[in-house]
C-alpha positions in Angstrom: 0.0 0.0 0.0 1.3 3.5 -0.7 2.5 5.7 2.1 2.1 9.5 1.9 5.5 11.2 1.4 4.5 14.1 3.6 2.5 12.8 6.6 3.8 9.2 6.3 0.4 7.6 6.8 -0.4 4.4 5.0 -3.4 4.5 2.6 -6.1 1.8 2.6 -6.7 -0.4 -0.4 -10.1 1.3 -1.2 -8.8 4.8 -0.6 -5.9 4.1 -3.0 -8.3 2.9 -5.7 -10.6 5.8 -5.2 -7.8 8.4 -5.3 -5.9 6.9 -8.3 -8.8 6.2 -10.6 -11.2 9.0 -9.8 -9.1 12.0 -8.7 -5.9 11.6 -10.9 -4.9 14.6 -12.7 -1.6 16.1 -14.0 -1.5 18.0 -10.6 -1.0 14.7 -8.7 -3.0 12.5 -6.4 -4.1 14.2 -3.1 -3.5 12.4 0.1 -6.7 11.5 1.9 -5.2 12.5 5.3 -3.1 15.7 4.7 -4.3 16.7 1.3 -0.8 17.2 -0.2 -0.5 16.2 -3.8 1.9 13.4 -4.8 2.8 11.6 -8.0 3.0 8.0 -9.1 6.7 7.0 -9.2 8.5 6.0 -12.3 9.0 2.4 -11.0 5.3 2.0 -10.4 4.5 3.2 -13.9 6.8 0.7 -15.4 5.5 -2.2 -13.3 1.9 -1.4 -14.0 2.7 -1.2 -17.7 3.9 -4.7 -17.6 0.9 -5.9 -15.7 -1.4 -4.2 -18.2 0.2 -6.3 -20.9 -1.6 -9.4 -19.4 -5.0 -8.1 -20.6 -4.3 -7.9 -24.4 -2.7 -11.3 -24.3 -6.2 -12.7 -23.8 -7.1 -11.4 -27.3 -4.7 -13.9 -28.7 -6.4 -16.9 -27.1 -9.0 -17.4 -29.9 -6.1 -17.6 -32.4 -4.8 -20.8 -30.7 -8.2 -22.4 -30.5 -9.5 -21.4 -27.1 -13.3 -21.0 -27.0 -14.8 -17.5 -26.8 -16.3 -17.9 -23.3 -12.9 -18.8 -21.9 -11.4 -15.8 -23.5 -14.1 -13.5 -22.0 -13.5 -15.1 -18.6 -9.7 -14.6 -18.9 -10.2 -10.9 -19.9 -12.6 -10.3 -17.0 -10.4 -12.1 -14.4 -7.1 -10.5 -15.6 -8.8 -7.0 -15.6 -10.0 -7.4 -12.1 -6.6 -8.8 -11.0 -4.7 -5.9 -12.6 -7.0 -3.3 -10.9 -7.0 -5.1 -7.6 -3.2 -5.5 -7.4 -2.5 -1.9 -8.3 -2.7 -0.5 -4.7 -0.1 -3.0 -3.6 2.5 -1.9 -6.2 1.8 1.9 -6.1 4.6 4.0 -4.8 4.4 7.7 -4.4 6.9 10.5 -5.0 6.9 14.2 -4.0 8.0 15.2 -7.5 6.7 14.2 -10.9 8.9 11.6 -12.5 8.6 10.9 -16.2 8.6 7.2 -17.1 11.0 7.4 -20.0 
């Protein structure tokens, strides 16, 4: 779980999802406790990019003969997994870091 770089309080899983998916802007993510804005670290951006790669892999399943229902289940489960694991890999930084 991410820890605020200013007040050093640990965010909850739900608070992290809420803050990152609903209040993200180029101005950063506000801390639910102190309100200071922080940014997603470069390392988190790279890790999450690799995790997101799992979802499009499911689109290749029909090409190797996997039935459509299994492909849909894979896409649903992998999407839920990627979103659910995000708060555990999220690291925050005080300054904006560009991923490249």
